[in-house]
C-alpha positions as CSV (number, residue, x, y, z in Angstrom):
1,M,61.7,34.5,48.3
2,G,62.8,31.0,49.4
3,N,58.8,29.9,50.5
4,D,57.6,31.2,47.8
5,S,59.8,28.8,45.8
6,E,58.8,25.7,48.1
7,P,56.6,23.6,46.4
8,M,53.2,23.4,47.5
9,F,51.2,19.7,48.5
10,F,47.4,19.0,49.0
11,Q,45.9,16.7,50.3
12,R,43.7,14.3,47.8
13,D,40.5,15.4,49.4
14,E,41.1,19.1,49.4
15,L,42.4,18.4,45.0
16,D,38.9,16.3,45.0
17,K,37.0,18.9,46.3
18,A,38.4,21.9,44.1
19,S,38.3,19.7,40.7
20,R,34.2,19.1,41.8
21,L,34.1,23.2,42.0
22,L,34.7,23.6,38.9
23,A,33.1,21.5,37.4
24,E,30.2,22.3,38.7
25,E,31.1,25.9,37.4
26,R,31.5,24.4,34.1
27,G,28.5,22.9,33.7
28,A,29.5,18.8,33.5
29,P,28.9,16.4,35.7
30,R,29.3,16.3,39.7
31,V,32.0,14.2,39.8
32,L,31.2,11.8,42.9
33,S,33.5,11.2,46.0
34,R,33.3,7.4,46.9
35,E,31.7,9.1,50.4
36,E,28.7,9.8,48.0
37,R,28.8,7.7,46.0
38,A,28.0,4.8,47.8
39,V,25.8,6.7,50.0
40,L,23.4,7.2,46.2
41,R,24.1,3.3,45.2
42,K,22.3,3.1,48.8
43,Q,19.6,5.2,47.8
44,A,19.2,4.4,44.5
45,A,19.0,0.8,46.4
46,D,16.0,1.8,48.4
47,L,14.9,2.9,45.4
48,F,14.8,0.1,42.7
49,S,13.3,-2.3,45.6
50,Q,9.9,0.2,45.8
51,G,9.5,0.1,41.6
52,M,11.6,3.1,39.8
53,T,13.4,2.6,37.0
54,A,16.8,4.3,36.1
55,G,15.9,7.1,35.0
56,E,13.8,8.0,37.3
57,V,16.1,7.1,39.4
58,E,18.1,9.6,37.5
59,K,16.3,12.0,37.6
60,A,15.3,11.9,41.7
61,L,18.9,11.6,42.9
62,R,20.3,14.2,40.2
63,I,22.5,12.2,38.7
64,D,23.9,11.4,35.4
65,R,22.6,8.2,33.2
66,K,25.6,6.6,33.6
67,T,26.5,6.7,37.5
68,A,22.2,5.3,37.9
69,H,23.4,2.3,35.2
70,S,25.6,0.9,37.4
71,F,24.2,1.7,40.8
72,Y,20.9,-0.4,38.2
73,V,23.5,-3.7,37.8
74,T,24.7,-3.7,41.0
75,Y,21.3,-3.8,42.7
76,R,20.7,-6.3,39.8
77,A,23.7,-8.4,40.7
78,A,22.8,-8.6,44.8
79,N,18.4,-8.9,43.7
80,P,18.0,-11.1,40.8
81,G,14.4,-11.3,39.5
82,P,12.9,-12.5,36.6
83,R,14.8,-12.3,33.5
84,R,13.3,-11.6,30.5
85,Q,13.2,-14.3,28.0
86,T,15.5,-14.1,24.7
87,G,14.9,-14.3,21.5
88,P,12.0,-13.2,19.2
89,R,9.6,-11.4,20.4
90,K,6.1,-13.3,20.3
91,F,2.7,-12.0,19.4
92,Q,0.9,-11.0,22.1
93,T,-3.2,-10.3,21.8
94,A,-2.6,-7.3,24.7
95,A,-4.4,-4.7,24.1
96,V,-7.4,-6.4,22.3
97,T,-8.9,-9.8,24.3
98,P,-10.0,-13.1,23.2
99,R,-13.4,-11.8,21.9
100,Q,-12.2,-8.9,19.6
101,L,-9.8,-11.0,18.3
102,D,-13.1,-13.0,17.2
103,R,-14.9,-11.0,15.3
104,F,-12.8,-8.3,14.3
105,R,-11.6,-12.0,12.1
106,R,-15.2,-11.9,11.4
107,T,-16.1,-9.2,9.9
108,V,-12.4,-8.8,8.4
109,A,-13.7,-12.2,5.9
110,E,-17.8,-11.3,6.2
111,K,-17.4,-6.8,5.1
112,A,-15.6,-4.6,2.9
113,P,-14.6,-1.5,4.3
114,D,-16.4,0.3,3.2
115,R,-19.3,-1.1,4.3
116,L,-18.6,0.2,8.3
117,R,-18.2,3.4,6.0
118,L,-13.5,3.7,6.0
119,R,-12.1,5.4,4.2
120,T,-10.9,2.9,1.0
121,A,-12.8,-0.3,-0.5
122,L,-10.2,-2.5,-0.1
123,W,-9.0,-4.0,3.5
124,T,-5.0,-2.3,4.5
125,W,-3.0,-1.9,7.9
126,E,-4.1,1.1,8.5
127,T,-8.1,0.7,7.3
128,A,-7.6,-2.7,10.1
129,A,-6.2,0.0,13.0
130,E,-9.1,2.4,12.5
131,Y,-11.9,0.0,12.5
132,L,-10.1,-1.0,15.3
133,Q,-10.1,2.1,17.1
134,A,-13.6,3.0,16.2
135,S,-15.2,-0.6,17.4
136,F,-12.8,-1.2,20.0
137,G,-11.3,2.2,21.2
138,V,-7.7,0.3,21.2
139,S,-5.2,2.8,19.4
140,V,-2.5,0.6,17.4
141,G,-1.1,1.5,14.6
142,P,-0.6,0.4,11.1
143,R,1.9,-2.9,11.8
144,S,0.5,-3.8,14.8
145,A,-3.3,-4.0,13.1
146,H,-1.1,-6.0,10.3
147,R,0.5,-8.3,13.0
148,Y,-3.8,-8.3,13.9
149,L,-4.4,-9.5,10.4
150,S,-1.6,-12.4,10.5
151,A,-2.2,-13.8,13.4
152,C,-6.0,-14.3,12.4
153,G,-4.8,-15.9,9.0
154,F,-4.4,-13.2,6.8
155,H,-1.2,-13.8,5.4
156,I,-0.9,-11.6,2.5
157,Q,2.4,-12.6,0.3
158,N,4.0,-10.7,-2.3
159,V,2.2,-12.4,-5.5
160,R,5.3,-11.9,-8.0
161,D,6.7,-14.9,-5.4
162,G,3.8,-16.9,-7.2
163,F,5.0,-16.7,-10.7
164,V,8.0,-19.5,-12.3
165,I,10.6,-17.3,-11.9
166,R,12.7,-19.4,-11.2
167,R,12.1,-22.4,-13.5
168,A,10.5,-20.0,-16.7
169,A,13.1,-17.2,-15.3
170,K,13.6,-16.6,-19.5
171,D,9.2,-17.0,-20.0
172,F,9.1,-14.8,-17.5
173,R,11.0,-11.8,-18.5
174,A,9.6,-12.3,-22.5
175,W,6.9,-11.6,-20.9
176,K,6.9,-8.8,-19.1
177,L,8.7,-7.5,-21.5
178,C,6.1,-7.7,-24.0
179,A,3.3,-6.9,-21.1
180,F,4.6,-3.6,-19.7
181,K,6.6,-2.3,-22.5
182,K,4.1,-0.8,-24.6
183,R,1.5,-0.2,-21.6
184,V,3.5,1.3,-18.9
185,R,6.5,3.1,-20.5
186,R,3.9,7.0,-21.5
187,H,2.9,6.2,-16.8
188,I,5.3,5.3,-15.4
189,D,8.6,7.1,-16.8
190,D,6.2,10.9,-15.5
191,V,5.6,8.5,-11.6
192,R,1.6,9.4,-13.2
193,G,0.4,5.0,-12.7
194,I,1.5,2.3,-10.6
195,V,1.5,-1.5,-11.6
196,V,-0.5,-4.0,-9.4
197,W,0.1,-7.7,-8.5
198,T,-3.2,-9.3,-8.1
199,G,-4.0,-13.3,-6.3
200,V,-5.7,-15.1,-4.3
201,E,-5.0,-17.1,-0.8
202,T,-6.8,-19.0,2.0
203,A,-7.4,-17.8,4.8
204,R,-8.4,-19.9,8.6
205,V,-11.5,-18.1,9.7
206,G,-12.7,-20.3,12.8
207,N,-13.2,-23.8,11.4
208,T,-13.7,-23.0,7.9
209,D,-11.1,-21.7,5.4
210,V,-12.1,-18.2,3.8
211,R,-10.7,-17.8,-0.3
212,F,-9.2,-13.6,0.0
213,A,-8.0,-12.2,-3.0
214,Y,-5.2,-9.1,-3.0
215,A,-3.5,-6.9,-4.4
216,T,0.3,-5.5,-4.4
217,G,1.9,-2.3,-5.6
218,K,5.5,-0.6,-4.6
219,L,3.5,2.9,-4.7
220,F,-0.1,0.4,-3.4
221,G,0.5,-0.8,-0.4
222,Q,-0.9,-4.5,0.5
223,R,-4.7,-4.2,0.4
224,F,-7.8,-7.6,0.0
225,L,-11.1,-8.2,0.4
226,C,-12.6,-11.1,1.5
227,S,-15.5,-13.4,-1.0
228,P,-16.8,-16.8,-1.6
229,K,-17.4,-15.4,-5.5
230,I,-13.2,-14.9,-6.8
231,G,-13.9,-16.7,-9.7
232,E,-16.3,-15.2,-11.1
233,A,-17.1,-12.3,-13.9
234,P,-19.3,-9.9,-11.4
235,F,-16.5,-10.3,-8.4
236,L,-13.4,-9.7,-10.9
237,L,-15.1,-6.8,-12.2
238,D,-15.4,-5.0,-8.6
239,F,-12.8,-5.7,-6.9
240,L,-11.1,-4.1,-10.5
241,D,-13.5,-1.0,-9.3
242,R,-12.2,-0.9,-5.6
243,I,-8.7,-1.5,-6.9
244,R,-8.9,1.7,-9.0
245,R,-11.1,4.1,-6.8
246,D,-8.4,3.3,-4.4
247,A,-5.2,3.6,-6.9
248,G,-6.9,7.4,-7.6
249,R,-4.0,7.7,-10.9
250,P,-3.2,5.1,-13.5
251,V,-3.0,2.0,-12.4
252,F,-1.8,-1.5,-14.1
253,V,-3.2,-4.6,-12.9
254,V,-1.9,-8.2,-13.1
255,V,-4.6,-10.4,-13.0
256,D,-3.7,-13.8,-12.3
257,E,-5.7,-15.9,-15.0
258,V,-6.0,-19.2,-13.1
259,A,-7.0,-18.3,-10.4
260,F,-9.3,-15.1,-11.3
261,G,-9.9,-16.8,-14.4
262,E,-10.2,-16.3,-17.8
263,H,-11.2,-13.3,-20.4
264,H,-14.7,-12.4,-19.2
265,D,-17.5,-10.0,-21.9
266,D,-18.7,-7.7,-19.2
267,V,-15.1,-7.0,-17.9
268,E,-13.4,-5.8,-20.9
269,A,-16.9,-3.9,-21.8
270,W,-16.4,-2.2,-18.2
271,L,-12.4,-1.3,-19.0
272,A,-14.2,-0.6,-22.8
273,G,-15.2,2.4,-20.2
274,H,-12.6,3.1,-17.5
275,K,-9.9,3.0,-20.8
276,G,-8.0,5.9,-19.7
277,E,-8.2,4.7,-15.1
278,I,-7.2,1.0,-15.2
279,E,-6.1,-1.5,-17.8
280,V,-6.0,-5.3,-16.7
281,I,-3.0,-7.2,-18.0
282,Y,-3.0,-11.4,-17.4
283,A,-0.8,-12.9,-16.5
284,P,-0.3,-16.7,-18.9
285,A,-0.9,-20.1,-16.6
286,V,2.6,-21.0,-17.5
287,L,4.3,-18.1,-15.7
288,V,1.3,-18.3,-12.2
289,H,1.1,-22.4,-11.6
290,H,4.6,-24.0,-11.4
291,R,3.0,-27.4,-12.1
292,V,2.6,-26.4,-16.1
293,R,5.8,-26.1,-18.0
294,P,6.2,-24.0,-21.6
295,A,5.7,-26.9,-24.5
296,E,9.2,-27.0,-25.5
């Protein structure tokens, strides 16, 4: 009886072994002893020296992720190597060679997407990605294609920033209320129509400057088209028709009167024939050009 009531004492290694067995039975990660951890650390160091990653070592040695990461930190502390530079990443053209990038730049500047049998009438991020895939076999996403377009000089800004919102805020709000209140409400309230803002920018392609017209909108995205005929009535007609085709729904286009020119009879006649599909709202020069101030 006295023997049954006496406390039972075990050695430390016996308790560790029992806890490991119990944890393995319950499906928990196994608990490593000091000797096992030292052996696994040496094995992990050999694998790291061969170029394996922490994830590969985790699977090879059948250890948990935290243990593999701690082994990697210990290995790097004893064997420091070249570290990755901190700070924002710079644009790299690893997937596209400089020669291909130059061809891509000239193609965007000289041709429209529909001439290349692409699905949109204006250049977009997705269209650029499709062209890179079809021409060079380079599979990139829309955001990577946007970086390539930026590297080529095609920076698409939000055209509303070009309006004098800060210097002539009252005039801008008054014009916006007057221009949009009656026209847009019948389409925007039921989310059937979209508003597109247009503008003109200049890109440096090689040794020459190329002008391109762009259109931006919340439901329209960012699209552009290069042409040396910006400001002429035929280009404005072609540009508006491409916006109408890409929109696929009633669209209200805010046209920069300074960049695209004043009203043209041909444009007005074309708009009258597509009254249910597209409507143009000309932004006055006082709101577009920051040097022109409204009369006091």
